SEVEXVEX-970356 format. One record per residue (C-alpha): residue number from 1; chain; x, y, z. Coordinates in steps of 0.02 Angstrom, whole numbers, plus 50000, padded with zeros to 5 digits. Layout:
BEGIN
num,cadena,c1,c2,c3
NUM,A,X,Y,Z
...
! end
This chain:
BEGIN
num,cadena,c1,c2,c3
1,A,49812,50854,50844
2,A,49897,50855,50679
3,A,50080,50805,50692
4,A,50210,50897,50593
5,A,50336,50802,50490
6,A,50473,50829,50625
7,A,50357,50777,50768
8,A,50318,50616,50671
9,A,50504,50570,50652
10,A,50536,50615,50836
11,A,50390,50502,50889
12,A,50463,50356,50804
13,A,50629,50375,50893
14,A,50539,50349,51057
15,A,50487,50175,51005
16,A,50587,50019,51047
17,A,50556,49912,50896
18,A,50650,49752,50868
19,A,50706,49774,50690
20,A,50828,49666,50596
21,A,50905,49710,50429
22,A,51035,49606,50335
23,A,51048,49487,50481
24,A,51090,49626,50614
25,A,50981,49721,50736
26,A,50952,49901,50693
27,A,50978,50014,50840
28,A,50898,50169,50765
29,A,50788,50128,50619
30,A,50751,50319,50579
31,A,50933,50349,50543
32,A,50972,50190,50435
33,A,51017,50234,50259
34,A,50914,50089,50186
35,A,50757,50131,50294
36,A,50763,50324,50291
37,A,50690,50350,50112
38,A,50536,50249,50162
39,A,50516,50346,50316
40,A,50526,50509,50211
41,A,50377,50449,50109
42,A,50272,50426,50267
43,A,50332,50596,50328
44,A,50262,50676,50171
45,A,50087,50628,50225
46,A,50117,50737,50376
47,A,50204,50875,50282
48,A,50066,50894,50154
49,A,49930,50898,50293
50,A,50011,51060,50354
51,A,50007,51140,50182
52,A,49856,51258,50155
53,A,49846,51215,49971
54,A,49817,51029,50009
55,A,49706,51048,50165
56,A,49549,50994,50074
57,A,49631,50828,50021
58,A,49744,50790,50158
59,A,49635,50835,50307
60,A,49452,50822,50360
61,A,49341,50824,50511
62,A,49330,50672,50624
63,A,49162,50583,50635
64,A,49217,50525,50813
65,A,49278,50688,50890
66,A,49229,50829,50779
67,A,49411,50878,50770
68,A,49523,50912,50615
69,A,49620,50755,50572
70,A,49735,50687,50443
71,A,49630,50593,50302
72,A,49743,50441,50326
73,A,49647,50418,50493
74,A,49478,50455,50428
75,A,49322,50341,50432
76,A,49239,50381,50266
77,A,49069,50468,50288
78,A,49020,50493,50107
79,A,49061,50443,49930
80,A,49146,50611,49921
81,A,49264,50554,50053
82,A,49297,50396,49957
83,A,49341,50500,49799
84,A,49453,50620,49902
85,A,49545,50469,49972
86,A,49593,50414,49790
87,A,49641,50594,49743
88,A,49745,50606,49900
89,A,49839,50447,49858
90,A,49870,50504,49685
91,A,49946,50665,49752
92,A,50054,50566,49873
93,A,50116,50456,49731
94,A,50163,50612,49626
95,A,50254,50686,49777
96,A,50356,50526,49825
97,A,50358,50413,49667
98,A,50348,50272,49795
99,A,50236,50183,49921
100,A,50187,50304,50061
101,A,50127,50162,50172
102,A,49983,50239,50270
103,A,49848,50166,50149
104,A,49845,49993,50231
105,A,49800,50055,50407
106,A,49666,50171,50338
107,A,49587,50027,50241
108,A,49602,49908,50386
109,A,49516,50036,50503
110,A,49368,50061,50390
111,A,49346,49868,50364
112,A,49365,49833,50554
113,A,49242,49977,50597
114,A,49098,49912,50498
115,A,49134,49721,50529
116,A,49144,49747,50714
117,A,48974,49834,50718
118,A,48889,49690,50631
119,A,48982,49563,50728
120,A,48924,49641,50890
121,A,48739,49639,50830
122,A,48752,49455,50797
123,A,48855,49396,50940
124,A,48826,49524,51080
125,A,49015,49561,51088
126,A,49089,49730,51119
127,A,49221,49745,50985
128,A,49144,49896,50903
129,A,49163,49992,51059
130,A,49338,49937,51081
131,A,49380,49989,50904
132,A,49295,50163,50925
133,A,49398,50194,51081
134,A,49557,50137,50997
135,A,49532,50231,50833
136,A,49487,50394,50925
137,A,49657,50383,51003
138,A,49739,50357,50834
139,A,49653,50507,50767
140,A,49689,50617,50912
141,A,49877,50574,50913
142,A,49887,50569,50721
143,A,49978,50398,50723
144,A,50031,50291,50575
145,A,49954,50122,50581
146,A,50014,49966,50483
147,A,49875,49846,50423
148,A,49931,49659,50444
149,A,49830,49530,50346
150,A,49935,49413,50249
151,A,49995,49251,50338
152,A,50135,49136,50266
153,A,50001,49006,50232
154,A,50116,48862,50209
155,A,50032,48725,50109
156,A,49903,48815,50013
157,A,49798,48659,49985
158,A,49763,48646,50171
159,A,49662,48753,50294
160,A,49742,48842,50436
161,A,49705,48703,50561
162,A,49768,48566,50442
163,A,49943,48641,50421
164,A,50091,48531,50485
165,A,50144,48685,50581
166,A,49985,48766,50656
167,A,50076,48931,50666
168,A,50087,48960,50485
169,A,49934,49061,50509
170,A,49924,49176,50655
171,A,49815,49110,50793
172,A,49760,49125,50977
173,A,49867,49003,51078
174,A,49798,49052,51246
175,A,49644,49143,51316
176,A,49661,49230,51484
177,A,49544,49332,51587
178,A,49620,49497,51534
179,A,49666,49454,51356
180,A,49736,49333,51235
181,A,49907,49273,51181
182,A,49940,49251,50991
183,A,50080,49166,50892
184,A,50119,49172,50705
185,A,50182,49292,50573
186,A,50128,49419,50451
187,A,50221,49442,50284
188,A,50230,49584,50154
189,A,50206,49714,50290
190,A,50208,49883,50209
191,A,50282,50017,50318
192,A,50288,49923,50479
193,A,50450,49998,50531
194,A,50383,50173,50500
195,A,50222,50145,50599
196,A,50169,50174,50778
197,A,50032,50039,50786
198,A,49985,49880,50692
199,A,49807,49816,50663
200,A,49806,49627,50639
201,A,49665,49543,50536
202,A,49628,49364,50478
203,A,49693,49329,50301
204,A,49555,49214,50236
205,A,49374,49176,50280
206,A,49385,49048,50425
207,A,49271,48897,50456
208,A,49210,48857,50635
209,A,49346,48731,50656
210,A,49477,48861,50626
211,A,49399,48985,50752
212,A,49568,49017,50840
213,A,49632,49094,50677
214,A,49487,49213,50669
215,A,49567,49343,50767
216,A,49584,49536,50746
217,A,49675,49655,50863
218,A,49785,49807,50874
219,A,49952,49834,50966
220,A,50098,49957,50976
221,A,50235,49904,50854
222,A,50363,49889,50993
223,A,50256,49771,51098
224,A,50360,49630,51176
225,A,50370,49480,51067
226,A,50351,49571,50903
227,A,50503,49554,50787
228,A,50522,49640,50621
229,A,50631,49566,50486
230,A,50660,49700,50351
231,A,50633,49638,50169
232,A,50766,49651,50033
233,A,50731,49750,49867
234,A,50821,49758,49706
235,A,50968,49882,49715
236,A,50938,49914,49890
237,A,51118,49916,49954
238,A,51154,50064,49840
239,A,51086,50168,49982
240,A,51235,50109,50085
241,A,51359,50168,49961
242,A,51450,50336,49998
243,A,51397,50482,49885
244,A,51279,50370,49787
245,A,51165,50516,49741
246,A,51158,50477,49551
247,A,51145,50292,49565
248,A,50987,50299,49676
249,A,50870,50376,49552
250,A,50749,50426,49685
251,A,50862,50462,49832
252,A,50738,50545,49951
253,A,50589,50431,49945
254,A,50553,50242,49943
255,A,50441,50104,50020
256,A,50477,49948,50117
257,A,50406,49778,50157
258,A,50438,49674,50315
259,A,50409,49507,50386
260,A,50334,49524,50565
261,A,50347,49386,50695
262,A,50223,49375,50844
263,A,50310,49266,50965
264,A,50182,49228,51103
265,A,50121,49410,51107
266,A,49996,49467,51233
267,A,49844,49567,51179
268,A,49736,49649,51314
269,A,49545,49636,51298
270,A,49519,49814,51256
271,A,49629,49796,51100
272,A,49535,49642,51030
273,A,49416,49662,50879
274,A,49375,49485,50843
275,A,49413,49327,50944
276,A,49344,49170,50865
277,A,49192,49238,50771
278,A,49238,49143,50616
279,A,49072,49188,50530
280,A,49134,49371,50518
281,A,49311,49339,50464
282,A,49259,49332,50282
283,A,49170,49501,50291
284,A,49325,49580,50368
285,A,49441,49505,50237
286,A,49328,49557,50089
287,A,49299,49730,50152
288,A,49482,49768,50182
289,A,49527,49692,50017
290,A,49401,49801,49925
291,A,49455,49960,50006
292,A,49637,49921,49972
293,A,49603,49872,49796
294,A,49516,50045,49773
295,A,49673,50127,49840
296,A,49777,50059,49698
297,A,49677,50169,49580
298,A,49760,50318,49663
299,A,49939,50276,49729
300,A,49991,50182,49578
301,A,49923,50316,49462
302,A,50022,50452,49555
303,A,50185,50348,49533
304,A,50132,50322,49356
305,A,50127,50509,49325
306,A,50304,50522,49381
307,A,50360,50376,49268
308,A,50267,50449,49116
309,A,50352,50615,49147
310,A,50523,50538,49162
311,A,50498,50442,49000
312,A,50446,50599,48909
313,A,50599,50685,48978
314,A,50711,50545,48920
315,A,50633,50560,48741
316,A,50663,50751,48747
317,A,50842,50734,48805
318,A,50872,50607,48668
319,A,50808,50739,48543
320,A,50659,50641,48479
321,A,50502,50709,48578
322,A,50412,50743,48416
323,A,50434,50581,48330
324,A,50266,50502,48295
325,A,50301,50335,48379
326,A,50373,50418,48530
327,A,50213,50525,48549
328,A,50106,50374,48522
329,A,50192,50274,48658
330,A,50177,50418,48786
331,A,49989,50435,48739
332,A,49967,50248,48772
333,A,50053,50270,48943
334,A,49935,50410,48986
335,A,49788,50310,48923
336,A,49825,50163,49032
337,A,49864,50268,49184
338,A,49704,50370,49171
339,A,49604,50208,49150
340,A,49668,50150,49318
341,A,49619,50315,49395
342,A,49448,50303,49315
343,A,49417,50138,49403
344,A,49470,50206,49571
345,A,49354,50354,49551
346,A,49212,50247,49489
347,A,49210,50124,49632
348,A,49213,50270,49750
349,A,49065,50361,49678
350,A,48972,50195,49678
351,A,49002,50165,49853
352,A,48867,50146,49992
353,A,48834,50175,50178
354,A,48866,50027,50292
355,A,48762,49980,50440
356,A,48894,50055,50555
357,A,48884,50220,50465
358,A,49044,50230,50367
359,A,49052,50212,50173
360,A,49108,50057,50080
361,A,49161,50055,49897
362,A,49078,49963,49758
363,A,49165,49794,49777
364,A,49146,49746,49596
365,A,49218,49901,49525
366,A,49359,49903,49657
367,A,49406,49730,49604
368,A,49403,49778,49424
369,A,49520,49927,49472
370,A,49646,49805,49548
371,A,49634,49679,49408
372,A,49684,49822,49289
373,A,49823,49871,49408
374,A,49897,49690,49396
375,A,49924,49727,49212
376,A,49936,49907,49158
377,A,50093,49958,49262
378,A,50191,49820,49170
379,A,50146,49893,49005
380,A,50180,50071,49064
381,A,50349,50016,49129
382,A,50388,49927,48969
383,A,50354,50083,48866
384,A,50460,50187,48986
385,A,50605,50066,48963
386,A,50579,50072,48774
387,A,50583,50262,48780
388,A,50738,50272,48890
389,A,50843,50156,48786
390,A,50977,50031,48829
391,A,51090,50160,48920
392,A,50974,50153,49073
393,A,51050,49988,49113
394,A,51229,50005,49051
395,A,51285,50185,49096
396,A,51420,50220,49221
397,A,51383,50260,49403
398,A,51418,50393,49532
399,A,51597,50341,49573
400,A,51642,50357,49385
401,A,51563,50524,49371
402,A,51665,50580,49525
403,A,51827,50520,49448
404,A,51916,50675,49373
405,A,51990,50575,49231
406,A,51829,50478,49178
407,A,51702,50626,49197
408,A,51752,50721,49037
409,A,51729,50561,48936
410,A,51561,50526,49019
411,A,51505,50704,48983
412,A,51562,50701,48805
413,A,51503,50533,48743
414,A,51339,50514,48846
415,A,51273,50686,48798
416,A,51101,50696,48710
417,A,51034,50862,48649
418,A,51165,51004,48660
419,A,51060,51112,48780
420,A,51038,50978,48911
421,A,51184,50938,49028
422,A,51237,50756,49023
423,A,51207,50735,49209
424,A,51027,50776,49185
425,A,51004,50646,49057
426,A,51090,50520,49174
427,A,50981,50568,49316
428,A,50813,50540,49223
429,A,50876,50374,49161
430,A,50920,50321,49345
431,A,50746,50375,49393
432,A,50664,50264,49257
433,A,50780,50123,49314
434,A,50727,50148,49496
435,A,50537,50142,49454
436,A,50545,49994,49336
437,A,50689,49887,49400
438,A,50751,49954,49565
439,A,50688,49978,49742
440,A,50530,50075,49683
441,A,50489,49937,49563
442,A,50444,49832,49718
443,A,50302,49949,49746
444,A,50261,49993,49572
445,A,50268,49834,49474
446,A,50272,49673,49586
447,A,50168,49750,49720
448,A,50045,49806,49586
449,A,50029,49620,49545
450,A,50019,49545,49717
451,A,49968,49687,49837
452,A,49790,49673,49908
453,A,49782,49495,49841
454,A,49844,49405,49685
455,A,49756,49428,49523
456,A,49659,49267,49542
457,A,49590,49342,49707
458,A,49512,49480,49614
459,A,49438,49369,49479
460,A,49356,49267,49616
461,A,49275,49422,49689
462,A,49229,49487,49515
463,A,49135,49322,49485
464,A,49047,49338,49652
465,A,48995,49517,49620
466,A,48948,49512,49440
467,A,48767,49444,49452
468,A,48778,49339,49304
469,A,48601,49263,49327
470,A,48534,49445,49305
471,A,48630,49463,49145
472,A,48554,49298,49086
473,A,48378,49366,49124
474,A,48417,49521,49020
475,A,48472,49420,48871
476,A,48319,49306,48887
477,A,48204,49459,48888
478,A,48287,49536,48733
479,A,48287,49366,48642
480,A,48106,49325,48686
481,A,48147,49174,48789
482,A,48016,49132,48915
483,A,48064,49057,49084
484,A,47943,48905,49069
485,A,48030,48862,48901
! end
């Protein structure tokens, strides 16, 4: 059953999450002014799924039940599914200009689905059956799922088991007849407070001696022992200011990250998808990472579309839309943005079927996509700031605008072209500030750099996938170099 936007919000209110923000427990996260914009972004995934004009992108038919489902819960059945995923993510970025948070759970599901199948074949386990039952429930209830991979990691020069504090990587601390007990933390958790469930995965490829850290499972987010600490963002307390409409830039939508503590949390057997099979931990990590790196060719491009539009508006309101250097900068922004999109589409069309039956992206091209995402949004943001001008970071705020004495001066001296109201010019500058420096910048710039792994993580994968020996043979053939020489 597809939930409506309203049903989704009501379903979150029924949860008893342990959420802390600015040092205090949040009684009702759905109503908190700092959290609500990020909830609205997730709600848009439900709203668009109900719109006939977006039905083909936002919904599909389940391979598990044959029922209509939200595409954010789909197990990809073709390269066309992979392509539609990217197009859907671009659409969502355009509609929210922020992180809409459901990609991580979608990417985790597809990685866990194929990895559990191959793990079961090798070890005679029953994780794939567990996951199919679990994900069927997710699809039928149309739930939002957080994907939790990144551990705190402590001393990066040491393996999980070598850490001074063994809990710096999430681990199994007790195995019982009916399940396991885990302890640790997951950081950078996108959308955890707006989710119903969380899928936990290992963060790196584990060695046999670190088998207790090779664990994957799923739980409701309000399970006893799960504590959520809401992360800070630049300019975030503006959302707490009264009548801060102008100062927010993007008042309706946003993203969020959280630190999630697992304080001796019990996981029942039917919710376990890996429990010590260290030889398959690397497969799960790499498949999730590749799916998620593909995602950035959609979501960041959609946000980029909004930023490019805002920069073009700023130039128009300044009266210089036809200046050659202005046009050239906007063209460069478009070029960079469409290059990101091209990589996302390419790694999708080059995908292939896994042994489990779902489709996996081309890992090399997915990592190339994300490597570009670590760079291009920074240049797009720089050009947007250039086109906006210094007023973006020096102009008065909402309270000044509301002051009857000050407003006439602001309207008079901060006006651009005559036909555009001053307030419209200020609004578009605040939007650019939000996307490049404010709360949205966490998702557009910094998260573009570190989300789905650091730039070096992609370079390692590119090196592994590039088949350099084959390229050497091609060169030898063209040059006439014989192997025996």
